[in-house]
PDB file with SEQRES, HELIX, SHEET and CRYST1 records, atoms N, CA, C and O in Angstrom:
SEQRES   1 A   87  MET PRO ASN ILE LYS SER ALA LYS LYS ARG VAL LYS VAL          
SEQRES   2 A   87  ILE GLN THR LYS THR LEU ARG ASN GLN MET ILE LYS SER          
SEQRES   3 A   87  GLN LEU LYS THR TYR ILE LYS LYS PHE GLU LEU LEU ALA          
SEQRES   4 A   87  GLU GLN GLY ASN THR ALA GLU ILE GLU ALA ALA TYR ARG          
SEQRES   5 A   87  LEU ALA VAL LYS LYS LEU ASP GLN ALA ILE ALA LYS GLY          
SEQRES   6 A   87  THR MET HIS LYS ASN THR GLY SER ARG LYS LYS SER GLN          
SEQRES   7 A   87  LEU THR LEU LYS PHE ASN LYS ILE ALA                          
HELIX    1 AA1 LYS A    5  GLN A   41  1                                  37    
HELIX    2 AA2 THR A   44  LYS A   64  1                                  21    
HELIX    3 AA3 LYS A   69  ILE A   86  1                                  18    
CRYST1    1.000    1.000    1.000  90.00  90.00  90.00 P 1           1          
ATOM      1  N   MET A   1      73.229  34.809  13.937  1.00  0.00           N  
ATOM      2  CA  MET A   1      72.256  33.780  14.242  1.00  0.00           C  
ATOM      3  C   MET A   1      72.872  32.402  14.028  1.00  0.00           C  
ATOM      4  O   MET A   1      73.611  32.176  13.070  1.00  0.00           O  
ATOM      5  N   PRO A   2      72.554  31.494  14.934  1.00  0.00           N  
ATOM      6  CA  PRO A   2      73.095  30.138  14.791  1.00  0.00           C  
ATOM      7  C   PRO A   2      72.430  29.379  13.648  1.00  0.00           C  
ATOM      8  O   PRO A   2      71.260  29.595  13.328  1.00  0.00           O  
ATOM      9  N   ASN A   3      73.194  28.501  13.053  1.00  0.00           N  
ATOM     10  CA  ASN A   3      72.680  27.669  11.953  1.00  0.00           C  
ATOM     11  C   ASN A   3      72.415  26.239  12.405  1.00  0.00           C  
ATOM     12  O   ASN A   3      71.547  25.562  11.854  1.00  0.00           O  
ATOM     13  N   ILE A   4      73.151  25.783  13.394  1.00  0.00           N  
ATOM     14  CA  ILE A   4      73.020  24.408  13.856  1.00  0.00           C  
ATOM     15  C   ILE A   4      71.799  24.294  14.762  1.00  0.00           C  
ATOM     16  O   ILE A   4      71.494  25.195  15.543  1.00  0.00           O  
ATOM     17  N   LYS A   5      71.111  23.164  14.637  1.00  0.00           N  
ATOM     18  CA  LYS A   5      69.857  22.968  15.377  1.00  0.00           C  
ATOM     19  C   LYS A   5      70.051  23.059  16.883  1.00  0.00           C  
ATOM     20  O   LYS A   5      69.243  23.685  17.569  1.00  0.00           O  
ATOM     21  N   SER A   6      71.104  22.450  17.408  1.00  0.00           N  
ATOM     22  CA  SER A   6      71.330  22.480  18.852  1.00  0.00           C  
ATOM     23  C   SER A   6      71.664  23.897  19.332  1.00  0.00           C  
ATOM     24  O   SER A   6      71.297  24.276  20.444  1.00  0.00           O  
ATOM     25  N   ALA A   7      72.348  24.669  18.510  1.00  0.00           N  
ATOM     26  CA  ALA A   7      72.676  26.042  18.869  1.00  0.00           C  
ATOM     27  C   ALA A   7      71.416  26.902  18.888  1.00  0.00           C  
ATOM     28  O   ALA A   7      71.277  27.782  19.737  1.00  0.00           O  
ATOM     29  N   LYS A   8      70.501  26.651  17.957  1.00  0.00           N  
ATOM     30  CA  LYS A   8      69.219  27.374  17.943  1.00  0.00           C  
ATOM     31  C   LYS A   8      68.435  27.075  19.210  1.00  0.00           C  
ATOM     32  O   LYS A   8      67.825  27.965  19.802  1.00  0.00           O  
ATOM     33  N   LYS A   9      68.458  25.812  19.618  1.00  0.00           N  
ATOM     34  CA  LYS A   9      67.741  25.434  20.841  1.00  0.00           C  
ATOM     35  C   LYS A   9      68.365  26.112  22.058  1.00  0.00           C  
ATOM     36  O   LYS A   9      67.646  26.564  22.949  1.00  0.00           O  
ATOM     37  N   ARG A  10      69.678  26.186  22.103  1.00  0.00           N  
ATOM     38  CA  ARG A  10      70.346  26.825  23.235  1.00  0.00           C  
ATOM     39  C   ARG A  10      69.936  28.301  23.346  1.00  0.00           C  
ATOM     40  O   ARG A  10      69.753  28.822  24.446  1.00  0.00           O  
ATOM     41  N   VAL A  11      69.795  28.961  22.195  1.00  0.00           N  
ATOM     42  CA  VAL A  11      69.375  30.361  22.213  1.00  0.00           C  
ATOM     43  C   VAL A  11      67.989  30.482  22.838  1.00  0.00           C  
ATOM     44  O   VAL A  11      67.749  31.374  23.651  1.00  0.00           O  
ATOM     45  N   LYS A  12      67.074  29.584  22.459  1.00  0.00           N  
ATOM     46  CA  LYS A  12      65.714  29.622  23.017  1.00  0.00           C  
ATOM     47  C   LYS A  12      65.717  29.331  24.515  1.00  0.00           C  
ATOM     48  O   LYS A  12      65.000  29.976  25.279  1.00  0.00           O  
ATOM     49  N   VAL A  13      66.528  28.354  24.933  1.00  0.00           N  
ATOM     50  CA  VAL A  13      66.605  27.995  26.346  1.00  0.00           C  
ATOM     51  C   VAL A  13      67.194  29.149  27.157  1.00  0.00           C  
ATOM     52  O   VAL A  13      66.715  29.446  28.251  1.00  0.00           O  
ATOM     53  N   ILE A  14      68.216  29.793  26.634  1.00  0.00           N  
ATOM     54  CA  ILE A  14      68.846  30.913  27.329  1.00  0.00           C  
ATOM     55  C   ILE A  14      67.864  32.072  27.477  1.00  0.00           C  
ATOM     56  O   ILE A  14      67.833  32.726  28.520  1.00  0.00           O  
ATOM     57  N   GLN A  15      67.065  32.330  26.447  1.00  0.00           N  
ATOM     58  CA  GLN A  15      66.060  33.396  26.544  1.00  0.00           C  
ATOM     59  C   GLN A  15      65.051  33.091  27.654  1.00  0.00           C  
ATOM     60  O   GLN A  15      64.678  33.977  28.423  1.00  0.00           O  
ATOM     61  N   THR A  16      64.618  31.843  27.728  1.00  0.00           N  
ATOM     62  CA  THR A  16      63.654  31.438  28.752  1.00  0.00           C  
ATOM     63  C   THR A  16      64.249  31.601  30.143  1.00  0.00           C  
ATOM     64  O   THR A  16      63.599  32.130  31.045  1.00  0.00           O  
ATOM     65  N   LYS A  17      65.494  31.143  30.317  1.00  0.00           N  
ATOM     66  CA  LYS A  17      66.132  31.245  31.625  1.00  0.00           C  
ATOM     67  C   LYS A  17      66.404  32.701  31.996  1.00  0.00           C  
ATOM     68  O   LYS A  17      66.290  33.070  33.165  1.00  0.00           O  
ATOM     69  N   THR A  18      66.759  33.525  31.024  1.00  0.00           N  
ATOM     70  CA  THR A  18      66.997  34.936  31.277  1.00  0.00           C  
ATOM     71  C   THR A  18      65.730  35.613  31.773  1.00  0.00           C  
ATOM     72  O   THR A  18      65.778  36.401  32.717  1.00  0.00           O  
ATOM     73  N   LEU A  19      64.601  35.316  31.150  1.00  0.00           N  
ATOM     74  CA  LEU A  19      63.328  35.876  31.586  1.00  0.00           C  
ATOM     75  C   LEU A  19      62.988  35.432  33.005  1.00  0.00           C  
ATOM     76  O   LEU A  19      62.527  36.233  33.818  1.00  0.00           O  
ATOM     77  N   ARG A  20      63.218  34.156  33.297  1.00  0.00           N  
ATOM     78  CA  ARG A  20      62.930  33.651  34.642  1.00  0.00           C  
ATOM     79  C   ARG A  20      63.803  34.351  35.683  1.00  0.00           C  
ATOM     80  O   ARG A  20      63.325  34.747  36.746  1.00  0.00           O  
ATOM     81  N   ASN A  21      65.099  34.498  35.359  1.00  0.00           N  
ATOM     82  CA  ASN A  21      66.016  35.153  36.287  1.00  0.00           C  
ATOM     83  C   ASN A  21      65.628  36.617  36.506  1.00  0.00           C  
ATOM     84  O   ASN A  21      65.680  37.111  37.632  1.00  0.00           O  
ATOM     85  N   GLN A  22      65.240  37.305  35.437  1.00  0.00           N  
ATOM     86  CA  GLN A  22      64.821  38.696  35.568  1.00  0.00           C  
ATOM     87  C   GLN A  22      63.583  38.804  36.454  1.00  0.00           C  
ATOM     88  O   GLN A  22      63.483  39.714  37.276  1.00  0.00           O  
ATOM     89  N   MET A  23      62.647  37.882  36.290  1.00  0.00           N  
ATOM     90  CA  MET A  23      61.427  37.891  37.084  1.00  0.00           C  
ATOM     91  C   MET A  23      61.755  37.674  38.564  1.00  0.00           C  
ATOM     92  O   MET A  23      61.229  38.372  39.431  1.00  0.00           O  
ATOM     93  N   ILE A  24      62.614  36.718  38.839  1.00  0.00           N  
ATOM     94  CA  ILE A  24      62.988  36.413  40.228  1.00  0.00           C  
ATOM     95  C   ILE A  24      63.713  37.605  40.856  1.00  0.00           C  
ATOM     96  O   ILE A  24      63.424  37.974  41.995  1.00  0.00           O  
ATOM     97  N   LYS A  25      64.657  38.210  40.121  1.00  0.00           N  
ATOM     98  CA  LYS A  25      65.409  39.354  40.653  1.00  0.00           C  
ATOM     99  C   LYS A  25      64.500  40.551  40.905  1.00  0.00           C  
ATOM    100  O   LYS A  25      64.639  41.243  41.914  1.00  0.00           O  
ATOM    101  N   SER A  26      63.576  40.789  39.991  1.00  0.00           N  
ATOM    102  CA  SER A  26      62.656  41.907  40.134  1.00  0.00           C  
ATOM    103  C   SER A  26      61.773  41.713  41.362  1.00  0.00           C  
ATOM    104  O   SER A  26      61.567  42.643  42.141  1.00  0.00           O  
ATOM    105  N   GLN A  27      61.259  40.511  41.526  1.00  0.00           N  
ATOM    106  CA  GLN A  27      60.414  40.195  42.667  1.00  0.00           C  
ATOM    107  C   GLN A  27      61.196  40.346  43.972  1.00  0.00           C  
ATOM    108  O   GLN A  27      60.680  40.869  44.960  1.00  0.00           O  
ATOM    109  N   LEU A  28      62.418  39.892  43.963  1.00  0.00           N  
ATOM    110  CA  LEU A  28      63.280  39.982  45.134  1.00  0.00           C  
ATOM    111  C   LEU A  28      63.525  41.438  45.541  1.00  0.00           C  
ATOM    112  O   LEU A  28      63.434  41.787  46.718  1.00  0.00           O  
ATOM    113  N   LYS A  29      63.834  42.278  44.555  1.00  0.00           N  
ATOM    114  CA  LYS A  29      64.062  43.694  44.821  1.00  0.00           C  
ATOM    115  C   LYS A  29      62.814  44.345  45.423  1.00  0.00           C  
ATOM    116  O   LYS A  29      62.908  45.194  46.310  1.00  0.00           O  
ATOM    117  N   THR A  30      61.645  43.933  44.926  1.00  0.00           N  
ATOM    118  CA  THR A  30      60.391  44.485  45.444  1.00  0.00           C  
ATOM    119  C   THR A  30      60.216  44.142  46.917  1.00  0.00           C  
ATOM    120  O   THR A  30      59.859  45.011  47.713  1.00  0.00           O  
ATOM    121  N   TYR A  31      60.463  42.890  47.291  1.00  0.00           N  
ATOM    122  CA  TYR A  31      60.300  42.481  48.681  1.00  0.00           C  
ATOM    123  C   TYR A  31      61.319  43.164  49.596  1.00  0.00           C  
ATOM    124  O   TYR A  31      60.998  43.510  50.733  1.00  0.00           O  
ATOM    125  N   ILE A  32      62.538  43.355  49.104  1.00  0.00           N  
ATOM    126  CA  ILE A  32      63.558  44.034  49.907  1.00  0.00           C  
ATOM    127  C   ILE A  32      63.180  45.505  50.096  1.00  0.00           C  
ATOM    128  O   ILE A  32      63.343  46.049  51.188  1.00  0.00           O  
ATOM    129  N   LYS A  33      62.680  46.146  49.049  1.00  0.00           N  
ATOM    130  CA  LYS A  33      62.261  47.535  49.158  1.00  0.00           C  
ATOM    131  C   LYS A  33      61.090  47.686  50.133  1.00  0.00           C  
ATOM    132  O   LYS A  33      61.037  48.646  50.901  1.00  0.00           O  
ATOM    133  N   LYS A  34      60.156  46.735  50.097  1.00  0.00           N  
ATOM    134  CA  LYS A  34      59.034  46.781  51.028  1.00  0.00           C  
ATOM    135  C   LYS A  34      59.528  46.678  52.472  1.00  0.00           C  
ATOM    136  O   LYS A  34      59.041  47.383  53.356  1.00  0.00           O  
ATOM    137  N   PHE A  35      60.489  45.802  52.696  1.00  0.00           N  
ATOM    138  CA  PHE A  35      61.056  45.666  54.048  1.00  0.00           C  
ATOM    139  C   PHE A  35      61.714  46.967  54.496  1.00  0.00           C  
ATOM    140  O   PHE A  35      61.492  47.429  55.615  1.00  0.00           O  
ATOM    141  N   GLU A  36      62.523  47.552  53.616  1.00  0.00           N  
ATOM    142  CA  GLU A  36      63.239  48.775  53.973  1.00  0.00           C  
ATOM    143  C   GLU A  36      62.279  49.936  54.207  1.00  0.00           C  
ATOM    144  O   GLU A  36      62.513  50.766  55.086  1.00  0.00           O  
ATOM    145  N   LEU A  37      61.211  49.998  53.434  1.00  0.00           N  
ATOM    146  CA  LEU A  37      60.211  51.041  53.625  1.00  0.00           C  
ATOM    147  C   LEU A  37      59.531  50.892  54.980  1.00  0.00           C  
ATOM    148  O   LEU A  37      59.345  51.873  55.699  1.00  0.00           O  
ATOM    149  N   LEU A  38      59.159  49.658  55.327  1.00  0.00           N  
ATOM    150  CA  LEU A  38      58.539  49.417  56.636  1.00  0.00           C  
ATOM    151  C   LEU A  38      59.526  49.668  57.768  1.00  0.00           C  
ATOM    152  O   LEU A  38      59.138  50.111  58.849  1.00  0.00           O  
ATOM    153  N   ALA A  39      60.799  49.386  57.520  1.00  0.00           N  
ATOM    154  CA  ALA A  39      61.823  49.613  58.547  1.00  0.00           C  
ATOM    155  C   ALA A  39      61.925  51.102  58.868  1.00  0.00           C  
ATOM    156  O   ALA A  39      62.145  51.475  60.021  1.00  0.00           O  
ATOM    157  N   GLU A  40      61.770  51.943  57.868  1.00  0.00           N  
ATOM    158  CA  GLU A  40      61.815  53.395  58.097  1.00  0.00           C  
ATOM    159  C   GLU A  40      60.593  53.858  58.895  1.00  0.00           C  
ATOM    160  O   GLU A  40      60.688  54.763  59.724  1.00  0.00           O  
ATOM    161  N   GLN A  41      59.437  53.221  58.631  1.00  0.00           N  
ATOM    162  CA  GLN A  41      58.209  53.619  59.304  1.00  0.00           C  
ATOM    163  C   GLN A  41      58.173  53.141  60.757  1.00  0.00           C  
ATOM    164  O   GLN A  41      57.714  53.865  61.641  1.00  0.00           O  
ATOM    165  N   GLY A  42      58.660  51.916  61.001  1.00  0.00           N  
ATOM    166  CA  GLY A  42      58.802  51.439  62.362  1.00  0.00           C  
ATOM    167  C   GLY A  42      57.675  50.574  62.909  1.00  0.00           C  
ATOM    168  O   GLY A  42      57.583  50.407  64.125  1.00  0.00           O  
ATOM    169  N   ASN A  43      56.818  50.018  62.064  1.00  0.00           N  
ATOM    170  CA  ASN A  43      55.765  49.124  62.522  1.00  0.00           C  
ATOM    171  C   ASN A  43      56.347  47.720  62.706  1.00  0.00           C  
ATOM    172  O   ASN A  43      56.634  47.035  61.724  1.00  0.00           O  
ATOM    173  N   THR A  44      56.521  47.292  63.949  1.00  0.00           N  
ATOM    174  CA  THR A  44      57.263  46.077  64.265  1.00  0.00           C  
ATOM    175  C   THR A  44      56.633  44.806  63.718  1.00  0.00           C  
ATOM    176  O   THR A  44      57.345  43.948  63.195  1.00  0.00           O  
ATOM    177  N   ALA A  45      55.320  44.664  63.823  1.00  0.00           N  
ATOM    178  CA  ALA A  45      54.658  43.440  63.378  1.00  0.00           C  
ATOM    179  C   ALA A  45      54.792  43.251  61.865  1.00  0.00           C  
ATOM    180  O   ALA A  45      55.066  42.148  61.393  1.00  0.00           O  
ATOM    181  N   GLU A  46      54.599  44.320  61.120  1.00  0.00           N  
ATOM    182  CA  GLU A  46      54.706  44.236  59.674  1.00  0.00           C  
ATOM    183  C   GLU A  46      56.161  44.056  59.234  1.00  0.00           C  
ATOM    184  O   GLU A  46      56.435  43.397  58.231  1.00  0.00           O  
ATOM    185  N   ILE A  47      57.086  44.642  59.988  1.00  0.00           N  
ATOM    186  CA  ILE A  47      58.501  44.524  59.643  1.00  0.00           C  
ATOM    187  C   ILE A  47      58.951  43.073  59.722  1.00  0.00           C  
ATOM    188  O   ILE A  47      59.679  42.593  58.853  1.00  0.00           O  
ATOM    189  N   GLU A  48      58.515  42.377  60.764  1.00  0.00           N  
ATOM    190  CA  GLU A  48      58.925  40.975  60.924  1.00  0.00           C  
ATOM    191  C   GLU A  48      58.408  40.123  59.781  1.00  0.00           C  
ATOM    192  O   GLU A  48      59.134  39.278  59.258  1.00  0.00           O  
ATOM    193  N   ALA A  49      57.158  40.337  59.387  1.00  0.00           N  
ATOM    194  CA  ALA A  49      56.591  39.567  58.266  1.00  0.00           C  
ATOM    195  C   ALA A  49      57.341  39.877  56.974  1.00  0.00           C  
ATOM    196  O   ALA A  49      57.646  38.970  56.199  1.00  0.00           O  
ATOM    197  N   ALA A  50      57.639  41.151  56.741  1.00  0.00           N  
ATOM    198  CA  ALA A  50      58.358  41.549  55.530  1.00  0.00           C  
ATOM    199  C   ALA A  50      59.786  40.993  55.530  1.00  0.00           C  
ATOM    200  O   ALA A  50      60.306  40.596  54.487  1.00  0.00           O  
ATOM    201  N   TYR A  51      60.412  40.971  56.713  1.00  0.00           N  
ATOM    202  CA  TYR A  51      61.765  40.427  56.836  1.00  0.00           C  
ATOM    203  C   TYR A  51      61.781  38.941  56.482  1.00  0.00           C  
ATOM    204  O   TYR A  51      62.624  38.484  55.711  1.00  0.00           O  
ATOM    205  N   ARG A  52      60.838  38.198  57.056  1.00  0.00           N  
ATOM    206  CA  ARG A  52      60.779  36.757  56.788  1.00  0.00           C  
ATOM    207  C   ARG A  52      60.537  36.473  55.310  1.00  0.00           C  
ATOM    208  O   ARG A  52      61.130  35.555  54.743  1.00  0.00           O  
ATOM    209  N   LEU A  53      59.670  37.260  54.694  1.00  0.00           N  
ATOM    210  CA  LEU A  53      59.367  37.065  53.279  1.00  0.00           C  
ATOM    211  C   LEU A  53      60.574  37.407  52.403  1.00  0.00           C  
ATOM    212  O   LEU A  53      60.851  36.705  51.431  1.00  0.00           O  
ATOM    213  N   ALA A  54      61.288  38.475  52.740  1.00  0.00           N  
ATOM    214  CA  ALA A  54      62.475  38.855  51.967  1.00  0.00           C  
ATOM    215  C   ALA A  54      63.561  37.787  52.060  1.00  0.00           C  
ATOM    216  O   ALA A  54      64.202  37.458  51.062  1.00  0.00           O  
ATOM    217  N   VAL A  55      63.764  37.248  53.257  1.00  0.00           N  
ATOM    218  CA  VAL A  55      64.775  36.204  53.442  1.00  0.00           C  
ATOM    219  C   VAL A  55      64.369  34.939  52.686  1.00  0.00           C  
ATOM    220  O   VAL A  55      65.208  34.265  52.090  1.00  0.00           O  
ATOM    221  N   LYS A  56      63.084  34.629  52.718  1.00  0.00           N  
ATOM    222  CA  LYS A  56      62.585  33.457  51.988  1.00  0.00           C  
ATOM    223  C   LYS A  56      62.829  33.602  50.496  1.00  0.00           C  
ATOM    224  O   LYS A  56      63.266  32.656  49.840  1.00  0.00           O  
ATOM    225  N   LYS A  57      62.551  34.777  49.959  1.00  0.00           N  
ATOM    226  CA  LYS A  57      62.751  35.016  48.534  1.00  0.00           C  
ATOM    227  C   LYS A  57      64.246  34.994  48.178  1.00  0.00           C  
ATOM    228  O   LYS A  57      64.617  34.550  47.091  1.00  0.00           O  
ATOM    229  N   LEU A  58      65.093  35.467  49.083  1.00  0.00           N  
ATOM    230  CA  LEU A  58      66.538  35.371  48.851  1.00  0.00           C  
ATOM    231  C   LEU A  58      66.962  33.900  48.776  1.00  0.00           C  
ATOM    232  O   LEU A  58      67.730  33.514  47.895  1.00  0.00           O  
ATOM    233  N   ASP A  59      66.458  33.091  49.700  1.00  0.00           N  
ATOM    234  CA  ASP A  59      66.797  31.668  49.693  1.00  0.00           C  
ATOM    235  C   ASP A  59      66.320  30.993  48.414  1.00  0.00           C  
ATOM    236  O   ASP A  59      67.010  30.131  47.870  1.00  0.00           O  
ATOM    237  N   GLN A  60      65.144  31.379  47.934  1.00  0.00           N  
ATOM    238  CA  GLN A  60      64.621  30.790  46.707  1.00  0.00           C  
ATOM    239  C   GLN A  60      65.474  31.192  45.502  1.00  0.00           C  
ATOM    240  O   GLN A  60      65.719  30.376  44.613  1.00  0.00           O  
ATOM    241  N   ALA A  61      65.921  32.441  45.474  1.00  0.00           N  
ATOM    242  CA  ALA A  61      66.776  32.895  44.371  1.00  0.00           C  
ATOM    243  C   ALA A  61      68.107  32.155  44.368  1.00  0.00           C  
ATOM    244  O   ALA A  61      68.647  31.833  43.309  1.00  0.00           O  
ATOM    245  N   ILE A  62      68.631  31.889  45.562  1.00  0.00           N  
ATOM    246  CA  ILE A  62      69.881  31.139  45.676  1.00  0.00           C  
ATOM    247  C   ILE A  62      69.663  29.697  45.200  1.00  0.00           C  
ATOM    248  O   ILE A  62      70.494  29.144  44.480  1.00  0.00           O  
ATOM    249  N   ALA A  63      68.548  29.099  45.604  1.00  0.00           N  
ATOM    250  CA  ALA A  63      68.261  27.714  45.232  1.00  0.00           C  
ATOM    251  C   ALA A  63      68.078  27.560  43.724  1.00  0.00           C  
ATOM    252  O   ALA A  63      68.459  26.536  43.156  1.00  0.00           O  
ATOM    253  N   LYS A  64      67.503  28.557  43.080  1.00  0.00           N  
ATOM    254  CA  LYS A  64      67.284  28.501  41.634  1.00  0.00           C  
ATOM    255  C   LYS A  64      68.561  28.775  40.840  1.00  0.00           C  
ATOM    256  O   LYS A  64      68.617  28.522  39.636  1.00  0.00           O  
ATOM    257  N   GLY A  65      69.576  29.288  41.516  1.00  0.00           N  
ATOM    258  CA  GLY A  65      70.820  29.597  40.836  1.00  0.00           C  
ATOM    259  C   GLY A  65      70.818  30.993  40.224  1.00  0.00           C  
ATOM    260  O   GLY A  65      71.719  31.341  39.461  1.00  0.00           O  
ATOM    261  N   THR A  66      69.816  31.785  40.555  1.00  0.00           N  
ATOM    262  CA  THR A  66      69.735  33.146  40.041  1.00  0.00           C  
ATOM    263  C   THR A  66      70.770  34.035  40.709  1.00  0.00           C  
ATOM    264  O   THR A  66      71.309  34.959  40.100  1.00  0.00           O  
ATOM    265  N   MET A  67      71.035  33.734  41.978  1.00  0.00           N  
ATOM    266  CA  MET A  67      71.970  34.542  42.765  1.00  0.00           C  
ATOM    267  C   MET A  67      73.009  33.607  43.384  1.00  0.00           C  
ATOM    268  O   MET A  67      72.694  32.488  43.790  1.00  0.00           O  
ATOM    269  N   HIS A  68      74.248  34.084  43.449  1.00  0.00           N  
ATOM    270  CA  HIS A  68      75.306  33.304  44.085  1.00  0.00           C  
ATOM    271  C   HIS A  68      75.045  33.226  45.584  1.00  0.00           C  
ATOM    272  O   HIS A  68      74.503  34.159  46.177  1.00  0.00           O  
ATOM    273  N   LYS A  69      75.431  32.117  46.190  1.00  0.00           N  
ATOM    274  CA  LYS A  69      75.093  31.926  47.609  1.00  0.00           C  
ATOM    275  C   LYS A  69      75.781  32.929  48.526  1.00  0.00           C  
ATOM    276  O   LYS A  69      75.219  33.304  49.555  1.00  0.00           O  
ATOM    277  N   ASN A  70      76.994  33.372  48.172  1.00  0.00           N  
ATOM    278  CA  ASN A  70      77.661  34.377  49.007  1.00  0.00           C  
ATOM    279  C   ASN A  70      76.974  35.735  48.912  1.00  0.00           C  
ATOM    280  O   ASN A  70      76.883  36.462  49.902  1.00  0.00           O  
ATOM    281  N   THR A  71      76.498  36.070  47.735  1.00  0.00           N  
ATOM    282  CA  THR A  71      75.754  37.316  47.559  1.00  0.00           C  
ATOM    283  C   THR A  71      74.470  37.271  48.374  1.00  0.00           C  
ATOM    284  O   THR A  71      74.112  38.241  49.042  1.00  0.00           O  
ATOM    285  N   GLY A  72      73.787  36.146  48.312  1.00  0.00           N  
ATOM    286  CA  GLY A  72      72.556  35.987  49.075  1.00  0.00           C  
ATOM    287  C   GLY A  72      72.804  36.061  50.575  1.00  0.00           C  
ATOM    288  O   GLY A  72      72.029  36.671  51.312  1.00  0.00           O  
ATOM    289  N   SER A  73      73.874  35.443  51.014  1.00  0.00           N  
ATOM    290  CA  SER A  73      74.218  35.482  52.434  1.00  0.00           C  
ATOM    291  C   SER A  73      74.543  36.898  52.886  1.00  0.00           C  
ATOM    292  O   SER A  73      74.158  37.308  53.981  1.00  0.00           O  
ATOM    293  N   ARG A  74      75.244  37.637  52.053  1.00  0.00           N  
ATOM    294  CA  ARG A  74      75.575  39.030  52.374  1.00  0.00           C  
ATOM    295  C   ARG A  74      74.308  39.873  52.484  1.00  0.00           C  
ATOM    296  O   ARG A  74      74.174  40.677  53.406  1.00  0.00           O  
ATOM    297  N   LYS A  75      73.384  39.691  51.550  1.00  0.00           N  
ATOM    298  CA  LYS A  75      72.148  40.468  51.572  1.00  0.00           C  
ATOM    299  C   LYS A  75      71.286  40.090  52.780  1.00  0.00           C  
ATOM    300  O   LYS A  75      70.675  40.957  53.404  1.00  0.00           O  
ATOM    301  N   LYS A  76      71.238  38.797  53.105  1.00  0.00           N  
ATOM    302  CA  LYS A  76      70.471  38.369  54.289  1.00  0.00           C  
ATOM    303  C   LYS A  76      71.086  38.955  55.552  1.00  0.00           C  
ATOM    304  O   LYS A  76      70.367  39.356  56.466  1.00  0.00           O  
ATOM    305  N   SER A  77      72.409  39.005  55.606  1.00  0.00           N  
ATOM    306  CA  SER A  77      73.091  39.571  56.759  1.00  0.00           C  
ATOM    307  C   SER A  77      72.762  41.055  56.905  1.00  0.00           C  
ATOM    308  O   SER A  77      72.523  41.532  58.014  1.00  0.00           O  
ATOM    309  N   GLN A  78      72.749  41.779  55.797  1.00  0.00           N  
ATOM    310  CA  GLN A  78      72.420  43.194  55.828  1.00  0.00           C  
ATOM    311  C   GLN A  78      70.995  43.418  56.314  1.00  0.00           C  
ATOM    312  O   GLN A  78      70.737  44.308  57.124  1.00  0.00           O  
ATOM    313  N   LEU A  79      70.063  42.596  55.808  1.00  0.00           N  
ATOM    314  CA  LEU A  79      68.676  42.705  56.246  1.00  0.00           C  
ATOM    315  C   LEU A  79      68.545  42.390  57.731  1.00  0.00           C  
ATOM    316  O   LEU A  79      67.793  43.052  58.447  1.00  0.00           O  
ATOM    317  N   THR A  80      69.276  41.380  58.192  1.00  0.00           N  
ATOM    318  CA  THR A  80      69.209  40.977  59.592  1.00  0.00           C  
ATOM    319  C   THR A  80      69.721  42.086  60.499  1.00  0.00           C  
ATOM    320  O   THR A  80      69.147  42.337  61.559  1.00  0.00           O  
ATOM    321  N   LEU A  81      70.795  42.750  60.091  1.00  0.00           N  
ATOM    322  CA  LEU A  81      71.320  43.867  60.877  1.00  0.00           C  
ATOM    323  C   LEU A  81      70.289  44.994  61.000  1.00  0.00           C  
ATOM    324  O   LEU A  81      70.096  45.558  62.077  1.00  0.00           O  
ATOM    325  N   LYS A  82      69.642  45.305  59.902  1.00  0.00           N  
ATOM    326  CA  LYS A  82      68.604  46.346  59.931  1.00  0.00           C  
ATOM    327  C   LYS A  82      67.446  45.914  60.824  1.00  0.00           C  
ATOM    328  O   LYS A  82      66.921  46.708  61.606  1.00  0.00           O  
ATOM    329  N   PHE A  83      67.054  44.646  60.699  1.00  0.00           N  
ATOM    330  CA  PHE A  83      65.935  44.122  61.478  1.00  0.00           C  
ATOM    331  C   PHE A  83      66.256  44.147  62.963  1.00  0.00           C  
ATOM    332  O   PHE A  83      65.402  44.515  63.769  1.00  0.00           O  
ATOM    333  N   ASN A  84      67.471  43.763  63.341  1.00  0.00           N  
ATOM    334  CA  ASN A  84      67.862  43.713  64.757  1.00  0.00           C  
ATOM    335  C   ASN A  84      67.967  45.109  65.363  1.00  0.00           C  
ATOM    336  O   ASN A  84      67.730  45.275  66.559  1.00  0.00           O  
ATOM    337  N   LYS A  85      68.314  46.104  64.572  1.00  0.00           N  
ATOM    338  CA  LYS A  85      68.372  47.466  65.096  1.00  0.00           C  
ATOM    339  C   LYS A  85      66.977  47.959  65.465  1.00  0.00           C  
ATOM    340  O   LYS A  85      66.805  48.719  66.418  1.00  0.00           O  
ATOM    341  N   ILE A  86      65.992  47.519  64.704  1.00  0.00           N  
ATOM    342  CA  ILE A  86      64.616  47.971  64.933  1.00  0.00           C  
ATOM    343  C   ILE A  86      63.950  47.169  66.050  1.00  0.00           C  
ATOM    344  O   ILE A  86      63.291  47.729  66.926  1.00  0.00           O  
ATOM    345  N   ALA A  87      64.134  45.845  66.004  1.00  0.00           N  
ATOM    346  CA  ALA A  87      63.421  44.970  66.945  1.00  0.00           C  
ATOM    347  C   ALA A  87      64.018  44.985  68.336  1.00  0.00           C  
ATOM    348  O   ALA A  87      63.521  44.298  69.229  1.00  0.00           O  
TER     349      ALA A  87                                                      
END                                                                             
């Protein structure tokens, strides 16, 4: 455990940021899974909405710094390939 006041504060800040990052990643995984599930079923109208939402959440994760931009770009590319095969 840290003894210095600034080090104690850093521990609290890191815990807060870790929780935020976990929440964003969990939410992102949920939206991607929803898209992939709809992609298997083949309902075009719902797939497009799910695709747009998943890409939006990826962009938000990148903007928050939760995900590296190259990782986000790779995941968006993978989703786009799946979407284009269906549409």
